[in-house]
Backbone bond lengths (Angstrom), bond angles and torsions (degrees), N, CA, C in turn:
res aa  C-N    CA-C-N  psi(-1)  N-CA   C-N-CA  omega(-1)  CA-C   N-CA-C  phi
1 X - - - 1.450 - - 1.526 110.23 -
2 X 1.326 114.12 144.26 1.458 120.23 170.95 1.521 108.09 -126.32
3 X 1.296 115.49 158.01 1.456 122.54 -177.13 1.517 108.68 -125.50
4 X 1.309 114.72 147.74 1.458 119.76 177.87 1.523 107.94 -124.27
5 X 1.314 115.45 133.30 1.459 121.62 176.41 1.520 107.19 -115.03
6 X 1.320 115.87 124.49 1.469 120.87 178.44 1.525 108.80 -118.21
7 X 1.311 114.60 133.82 1.465 121.59 176.23 1.516 107.00 -122.49
8 X 1.325 115.65 125.35 1.457 121.17 -179.67 1.519 110.12 -107.12
9 X 1.328 116.00 118.32 1.457 121.25 171.82 1.521 106.35 -86.26
10 X 1.308 116.08 117.04 1.464 120.25 -177.25 1.532 111.36 -82.64
11 X 1.298 114.54 155.34 1.462 120.94 171.35 1.528 106.79 -66.08
12 X 1.328 117.46 144.39 1.467 120.98 -179.67 1.524 111.35 -47.17
13 X 1.325 114.54 129.88 1.455 120.55 177.07 1.526 114.58 81.02
14 X 1.328 118.52 2.51 1.468 120.66 -174.90 1.535 113.68 -112.29
15 X 1.334 118.35 11.00 1.469 121.25 -177.07 1.528 111.78 -58.14
16 X 1.327 117.30 -45.30 1.469 119.91 -179.36 1.524 111.24 -63.38
17 X 1.317 117.22 -38.18 1.466 120.99 179.43 1.529 110.62 -67.01
18 X 1.321 117.57 -36.94 1.467 121.31 177.63 1.523 109.71 -63.82
19 X 1.333 116.59 -49.62 1.467 120.60 -179.74 1.520 111.66 -62.60
20 X 1.304 117.31 -41.68 1.468 121.59 -179.63 1.533 110.36 -64.08
21 X 1.317 116.92 -47.04 1.467 119.48 179.56 1.525 110.36 -62.04
22 X 1.320 116.59 -41.69 1.459 119.59 -179.43 1.530 111.35 -63.88
23 X 1.325 117.44 -50.69 1.465 120.25 -174.89 1.530 113.04 -72.20
24 X 1.326 117.32 -34.96 1.463 120.26 -176.20 1.521 113.93 -90.80
25 X 1.313 117.86 -30.11 1.462 120.49 -171.77 1.534 114.91 -120.47
26 X 1.314 117.27 -40.70 1.459 120.11 -174.11 1.530 111.55 -80.67
27 X 1.315 117.10 -61.62 1.463 120.99 -175.40 1.532 113.29 -55.05
28 X 1.333 119.25 -40.84 1.471 117.87 178.70 1.533 114.00 -63.08
29 X 1.314 118.05 -19.54 1.472 121.63 179.89 1.534 112.87 -89.60
30 X 1.300 117.64 -11.88 1.460 120.48 -178.06 1.531 113.76 -56.34
31 X 1.333 120.09 -48.49 1.468 118.60 -177.69 1.531 113.81 -56.00
32 X 1.310 117.37 -35.88 1.464 121.81 179.05 1.527 111.27 -58.81
33 X 1.337 116.67 -26.91 1.460 121.77 -176.02 1.529 112.07 -110.56
34 X 1.331 116.25 16.20 1.474 122.37 178.85 1.524 112.98 60.46
35 X 1.324 115.17 39.04 1.459 121.54 174.82 1.528 106.81 -107.48
36 X 1.330 115.91 117.04 1.462 121.24 -179.18 1.528 109.45 -95.25
37 X 1.313 115.78 111.75 1.463 121.80 179.34 1.524 109.17 -84.45
38 X 1.332 116.60 123.57 1.462 121.08 179.01 1.517 112.49 -94.52
39 X 1.318 116.72 -28.83 1.455 119.93 -179.68 1.510 110.88 178.10
40 X 1.325 115.04 155.07 1.468 121.77 177.36 1.523 106.92 -134.59
41 X 1.330 115.47 142.47 1.455 121.04 -172.08 1.526 110.64 -140.52
42 X 1.321 115.61 153.27 1.452 122.08 173.12 1.519 108.08 -112.81
43 X 1.316 117.43 126.57 1.453 122.02 176.54 1.521 108.18 -67.20
44 X 1.313 117.04 123.68 1.468 120.82 -175.17 1.525 113.23 -69.77
45 X 1.329 117.59 -21.40 1.456 120.81 178.82 1.523 112.56 -87.80
46 X 1.323 116.37 -42.17 1.470 120.11 -171.95 1.529 114.16 -108.07
47 X 1.330 116.91 -17.93 1.458 120.63 -175.83 1.517 113.50 79.40
48 X 1.346 117.92 2.18 1.460 120.47 -178.84 1.530 110.89 -68.37
49 X 1.321 114.78 145.86 1.454 122.20 177.78 1.522 109.57 -87.66
50 X 1.323 116.10 130.95 1.459 122.97 174.52 1.516 107.50 -127.39
51 X 1.340 116.84 135.95 1.457 118.36 173.93 1.513 110.99 -143.33
52 X 1.350 114.69 158.94 1.454 121.37 -177.47 1.518 109.25 -124.58
53 X 1.332 115.17 135.58 1.454 122.07 176.84 1.525 109.15 -124.93
54 X 1.348 115.11 164.82 1.466 120.17 -179.24 1.522 109.35 -132.09
55 X 1.339 115.16 142.10 1.460 122.62 179.85 1.525 109.38 -138.47
56 X 1.332 117.01 153.98 1.470 119.20 177.90 1.531 112.77 -64.05
57 X 1.339 116.94 -36.35 1.459 121.08 -177.42 1.533 108.90 -164.20
58 X 1.330 115.42 176.19 1.461 120.86 -176.22 1.526 112.04 -64.98
59 X 1.303 117.79 -38.13 1.467 120.39 178.63 1.533 110.89 -61.80
60 X 1.308 116.66 -42.90 1.471 121.22 177.89 1.522 110.97 -62.96
61 X 1.323 116.20 -40.42 1.470 120.81 179.28 1.519 110.23 -61.88
62 X 1.316 116.67 -48.88 1.466 120.47 -179.11 1.528 111.34 -62.59
63 X 1.320 116.40 -42.25 1.465 120.73 179.97 1.538 110.79 -64.33
64 X 1.326 116.78 -41.92 1.464 121.01 -178.99 1.529 111.48 -63.72
65 X 1.325 116.70 -45.72 1.468 119.49 -179.54 1.521 111.96 -69.21
66 X 1.323 117.30 -33.99 1.469 119.81 176.24 1.528 109.81 -64.72
67 X 1.315 116.24 -41.39 1.464 120.91 178.29 1.526 110.80 -63.84
68 X 1.318 116.27 -45.69 1.463 120.50 179.38 1.528 110.53 -61.18
69 X 1.324 116.89 -47.36 1.464 121.32 -178.07 1.513 113.67 -63.62
70 X 1.324 116.93 -27.21 1.469 121.24 -179.76 1.525 113.18 -89.47
71 X 1.312 117.23 -6.98 1.467 121.80 -176.56 1.529 110.39 -65.04
72 X 1.336 118.48 120.31 1.473 120.81 -178.73 1.531 113.03 -61.15
73 X 1.337 117.28 -34.00 1.476 119.40 177.93 1.522 110.04 -64.11
74 X 1.353 116.90 -43.92 1.459 119.98 178.85 1.525 110.79 -63.00
75 X 1.317 116.93 -42.50 1.462 120.05 179.55 1.525 111.22 -59.93
76 X 1.322 117.09 -40.36 1.466 121.23 178.95 1.526 111.27 -68.36
77 X 1.310 117.08 -41.33 1.469 121.58 178.51 1.524 110.25 -63.25
78 X 1.313 116.31 -45.73 1.461 120.44 -179.72 1.529 110.56 -61.24
79 X 1.321 115.88 -46.34 1.469 119.72 -179.79 1.528 110.91 -61.40
80 X 1.320 117.29 -45.04 1.467 120.94 -178.75 1.526 111.77 -65.07
81 X 1.346 116.65 -35.86 1.467 119.43 -178.20 1.522 112.67 -78.30
82 X 1.331 116.75 -10.72 1.461 119.94 -177.53 1.525 112.88 -116.40
83 X 1.330 117.47 24.38 1.472 119.21 178.94 1.528 111.40 -62.27
84 X 1.327 117.49 -27.83 1.463 121.19 178.31 1.516 112.36 -97.87
85 X 1.317 116.90 13.14 1.456 121.60 -179.61 1.509 111.44 117.95
86 X 1.329 116.67 166.65 1.466 120.70 -177.07 1.518 112.35 -64.55
87 X 1.323 115.26 154.44 1.467 121.80 176.28 1.526 111.54 -95.11
88 X 1.336 115.79 -31.99 1.457 121.53 -174.38 1.529 109.51 -104.52
89 X 1.339 115.43 125.05 1.459 120.20 176.70 1.525 110.73 -84.59
90 X 1.328 115.71 -37.74 1.464 120.55 -177.33 1.520 108.16 -161.21
91 X 1.318 116.06 145.87 1.457 119.35 174.49 1.518 110.17 -124.71
92 X 1.318 114.67 146.18 1.463 122.50 177.65 1.523 106.80 -116.28
93 X 1.324 116.69 130.32 1.459 121.57 -179.66 1.519 108.53 -125.11
94 X 1.329 115.87 126.44 1.461 121.88 174.52 1.519 108.20 -124.13
95 X 1.320 116.13 131.99 1.457 121.64 174.55 1.520 106.39 -108.21
96 X 1.325 115.78 124.59 1.463 120.86 -173.94 1.530 110.94 -130.56
97 X 1.319 115.02 159.19 1.453 122.49 174.87 1.523 107.85 -125.44
98 X 1.320 117.11 151.59 1.476 119.41 -179.23 1.528 111.74 -59.37
99 X 1.309 115.15 136.89 1.462 121.33 176.43 1.530 110.57 -93.94
100 X 1.337 115.42 -16.13 1.471 120.74 -178.58 1.526 108.26 -136.94
101 X 1.285 117.15 154.88 1.463 121.56 173.54 1.519 108.67 -105.17
102 X 1.310 115.61 163.17 1.450 120.23 176.30 1.506 115.37 88.64
103 X 1.325 118.68 -3.27 1.450 120.73 177.54 1.524 108.61 -86.69
104 X 1.320 119.12 156.81 1.460 121.61 -175.72 1.535 114.85 -56.60
105 X 1.312 118.41 -31.06 1.461 120.11 -173.72 1.527 112.44 -80.03
106 X 1.320 119.58 -14.79 1.449 120.65 -179.12 1.499 108.75 -77.55
């Protein structure tokens, strides 16, 4: 198993819109694309959205994100949510593997 951590830096004033789009539109579409969401969090200092997903391997991860990115429904949702400009200023993506066994997340 591998895990992916994504952190979205929102455009000023758009944190609520990022969280709303993620919880209402993005996360519910993950299962269709074989993306397993483990958790989503809001940074209490910055308001940035962070979430963690899990995949069997790197090939599965790449295939899942390619499928999600090509989804016409997602493209329409993204376009509609960004009519006043982008929501995300920058995203950080880390792909990690467990360093220890026996912990709850493995």
